[in-house]
C-alpha positions as CSV (number, residue, x, y, z in Angstrom):
1,M,120.2,89.5,101.7
2,G,118.9,88.2,104.5
3,A,115.2,89.0,106.4
4,I,116.1,92.5,106.8
5,P,117.0,93.9,103.2
6,D,120.0,95.3,102.9
7,E,120.4,98.9,103.1
8,A,121.8,99.1,100.1
9,V,118.6,98.0,98.2
10,L,116.8,100.1,99.9
11,A,118.7,103.1,99.5
12,A,119.0,102.1,95.4
13,L,115.2,102.5,95.3
14,Y,114.9,105.6,97.4
15,L,117.8,106.8,94.8
16,I,115.5,105.8,91.8
17,F,112.5,107.6,93.6
18,N,114.6,110.9,94.3
19,E,116.0,110.8,90.3
20,G,112.7,110.9,89.2
21,Y,111.0,113.4,92.2
22,L,113.6,115.7,91.3
23,A,115.6,115.0,88.1
24,T,119.1,115.6,87.5
25,S,118.8,115.4,83.5
26,A,116.2,114.6,81.1
27,G,115.3,118.2,80.6
28,T,112.5,118.1,82.6
29,L,111.9,119.0,86.5
30,V,110.1,115.5,87.5
31,R,110.3,111.8,86.0
32,R,107.0,110.1,86.7
33,E,108.2,106.8,85.4
34,L,110.8,106.9,87.3
35,C,109.1,107.2,90.7
36,D,106.8,105.2,89.5
37,E,108.6,102.1,88.9
38,A,111.0,102.8,92.7
39,I,107.3,102.9,94.3
40,K,106.4,99.6,92.5
41,L,109.8,97.9,93.6
42,T,109.1,99.1,97.0
43,R,105.7,97.5,97.3
44,V,106.9,94.4,96.2
45,L,109.4,94.3,98.7
46,A,106.7,95.1,101.4
47,I,104.7,92.4,99.9
48,L,107.8,90.1,100.5
49,M,108.9,91.7,103.6
50,P,105.3,92.4,105.4
51,R,107.2,92.5,108.7
52,E,110.0,95.0,108.2
53,P,108.9,98.8,109.3
54,E,111.9,100.4,107.2
55,V,109.9,98.9,103.8
56,H,106.7,100.3,104.9
57,G,108.7,103.7,106.4
58,L,110.2,104.0,102.8
59,L,107.2,103.4,100.8
60,G,105.0,105.8,103.1
61,L,107.6,108.5,102.3
62,M,107.8,108.1,98.8
63,L,104.0,108.1,98.4
64,M,103.4,111.2,100.7
65,H,106.0,112.9,98.2
66,H,104.6,111.5,95.7
67,S,101.5,112.8,96.5
68,R,102.6,116.3,95.4
69,R,103.2,115.5,92.1
70,D,101.0,117.4,90.3
71,A,101.2,120.5,92.3
72,R,104.8,120.5,92.3
73,V,105.1,121.9,88.6
74,N,102.9,124.4,87.1
75,E,102.2,124.2,82.9
76,H,105.1,125.6,81.6
77,G,107.1,122.5,83.4
78,D,108.8,125.4,86.4
79,M,108.5,124.0,90.0
80,V,106.3,125.6,92.6
81,L,107.1,126.4,96.3
82,L,105.2,124.5,98.6
83,E,103.1,127.5,100.1
84,D,101.9,128.3,96.2
85,Q,100.5,124.5,95.9
86,D,97.1,123.7,94.7
87,R,96.0,121.6,97.4
88,S,93.0,120.4,95.1
89,L,95.1,118.6,92.6
90,G,94.4,115.3,94.1
91,I,97.0,115.2,96.6
92,A,94.7,114.3,99.8
93,S,93.3,111.0,97.8
94,R,96.8,110.0,97.1
95,S,98.8,111.2,100.5
96,R,95.9,108.8,102.2
97,R,97.1,105.8,100.9
98,A,100.8,106.5,102.5
99,S,99.3,106.9,106.1
100,P,98.9,103.2,106.6
101,C,102.2,102.9,105.7
102,R,102.9,104.9,108.7
103,T,100.8,103.5,110.9
104,R,101.5,100.2,110.1
105,R,105.5,101.2,110.5
106,E,104.6,102.7,114.0
107,R,102.6,99.5,115.0
108,R,105.6,97.1,114.4
109,R,108.1,99.3,116.2
110,R,105.9,99.7,119.5
111,M,105.9,95.4,118.7
112,R,109.5,95.2,118.8
113,S,110.5,97.7,121.5
114,R,108.0,95.7,123.9
115,R,109.8,92.5,122.9
116,R,113.2,93.5,124.3
């Protein structure tokens, strides 16, 4: 792997996250441990490659989606539609963590376009 992470690495991290976000097995809708692990590994990659907007963009995307985790499932384990989700379940504080990733990614994208 060179300076830019191989697309397969980013895709694998996102697939792990997606399986946790909407599990296809394990008899549960959400598998938090998979989401948490994918986020942890993507954070490590972001630390190792601080100038790669793709990594920070992926991390921001994961954090934004994961910020809704408590509101997405009701007490019976059933999915709750977005329009019916309780926004008071700590969503705002967790989603704010994703904003710096998005801002950093956009800033780097603008800097790269200026260099060309």
